[in-house]
C-alpha positions in Angstrom: 0.0 0.0 0.0 1.2 3.5 -0.9 1.3 5.8 2.0 0.8 9.5 1.1 -1.6 12.4 0.8 -4.3 12.6 -1.8 -4.4 16.1 -3.4 -6.7 16.9 -6.3 -7.3 13.2 -6.8 -3.6 12.3 -7.0 -1.4 10.7 -4.4 1.4 12.9 -3.2 4.1 10.9 -1.6 5.3 11.7 1.9 8.6 13.3 0.9 6.9 15.6 -1.7 4.0 16.3 0.7 6.2 18.3 3.1 7.8 20.3 0.3 4.3 21.1 -1.2 3.0 22.3 2.2 6.1 24.4 2.9 5.8 26.1 -0.5 2.1 26.8 0.0 2.8 28.2 3.5 5.4 30.6 2.2 3.1 31.7 -0.6 0.2 32.3 1.7 2.4 34.1 4.2 3.8 36.4 1.6 0.3 37.2 0.3 -0.9 38.0 3.8 1.9 40.5 4.5 1.3 42.6 1.3 -0.5 45.8 2.1 -2.9 47.3 -0.4 -1.6 50.2 -2.4 -3.4 53.5 -1.7 -5.2 55.4 -4.5 -2.7 58.3 -4.0 0.2 56.0 -4.5 -1.4 54.4 -7.5 -2.0 57.8 -9.1 1.4 59.1 -8.2 3.1 56.2 -10.0 0.9 56.6 -13.1 1.4 60.4 -13.1 5.1 60.0 -12.9 5.1 57.6 -15.7 3.1 60.0 -17.8 5.5 62.8 -16.9 8.6 60.7 -17.7 7.0 59.9 -21.1 6.4 63.6 -21.8 9.8 64.7 -20.7 11.5 62.1 -23.0 9.4 63.5 -25.9 7.4 60.2 -26.2 4.1 61.8 -27.0 2.5 58.6 -28.2 3.3 57.0 -24.8 2.1 60.0 -22.9 -1.2 59.9 -25.0 -1.8 56.4 -23.7 -2.3 57.9 -20.2 -5.2 60.1 -21.3 -8.7 58.9 -20.4 -10.6 56.7 -22.9 -13.2 59.6 -23.2 -10.4 62.0 -24.2 -8.9 59.6 -26.8 -12.4 58.9 -28.3 -12.8 62.7 -28.8 -9.2 63.8 -29.6 -6.5 62.1 -31.6 -2.8 62.1 -31.1 -2.1 65.2 -33.2 -4.5 67.3 -31.2 -2.9 66.0 -27.9 0.6 66.8 -29.2 -0.4 70.4 -29.8 -1.5 70.8 -26.2 2.1 70.2 -25.2 3.8 72.1 -28.0 5.6 74.4 -25.5 7.0 71.4 -23.5 10.3 72.0 -25.2 10.8 74.9 -22.8 10.3 72.7 -19.7 13.7 72.2 -17.8 12.2 69.7 -15.2 8.9 68.5 -13.9 7.8 66.4 -10.9 4.7 65.2 -9.2 4.2 67.5 -6.3 1.0 66.5 -4.7 -1.8 64.0 -5.0 -5.2 64.3 -3.3 -7.8 61.6 -3.7 -10.6 63.1 -1.6 -13.2 62.1 -4.2 -12.0 58.6 -5.0 -14.9 56.9 -3.3 -17.7 58.8 -4.8 -16.3 59.6 -8.3 -13.0 57.8 -8.8 -11.2 61.0 -9.1 -7.8 62.4 -7.8 -6.3 65.8 -8.2 -2.6 65.8 -9.1 -0.2 68.8 -9.0 2.9 68.9 -10.9 5.8 71.4 -10.4 7.2 72.4 -13.8 10.4 74.5 -14.2 10.7 76.2 -17.6 12.4 78.9 -19.4 10.4 80.7 -22.1 11.7 82.6 -25.1 13.6 85.7 -24.3 13.6 84.8 -20.5 16.9 85.0 -18.7 15.9 82.9 -15.6 13.9 79.7 -15.1 10.4 79.9 -13.7 8.5 77.3 -11.7 4.8 76.9 -11.9 2.2 74.4 -10.7 0.3 72.4 -13.3 -2.9 70.9 -11.9 -4.6 67.9 -13.5 -7.5 65.6 -12.6 -7.0 61.8 -12.9 -10.0 59.5 -13.1 -10.3 55.7 -12.5 -11.8 53.8 -15.5 -12.1 50.0 -15.5 -9.5 49.8 -12.7 -6.8 52.1 -14.2 -6.1 55.7 -13.6 -6.0 58.2 -16.5 -5.3 61.9 -17.0 -8.3 63.9 -18.0 -6.2 66.6 -19.8 -8.5 69.5 -18.8 -11.7 67.8 -20.1 
């Protein structure tokens, strides 16, 4: 007679059995210690990815971060025109993320700090660029002033 554990209709032999249970225990322990990511952290990450794409002149990639509603109304060419002055940007970073309306509307407010130098300017200027981000089908998107 074969001594072992029956798992999913198959006999798992004693030496294998302990290895299987140890592996499962490690997996469940790892899952139990993972904390959920806050909406603010999710949006901050997506907003930074958008900003990285924009700063590296990857307009097509940046366009992918716009909401499905925006993309259905505006093409890539229209979107690119909105950031035609981006060449003057020296640096940009996510400054602040507030998700006060995330429960009711799936909406977060993001503030970017943009340092730029315009034509005929001798010094850099820093300004705030506010944007709203919305959650659509589990993913966060920029509304681009919709």
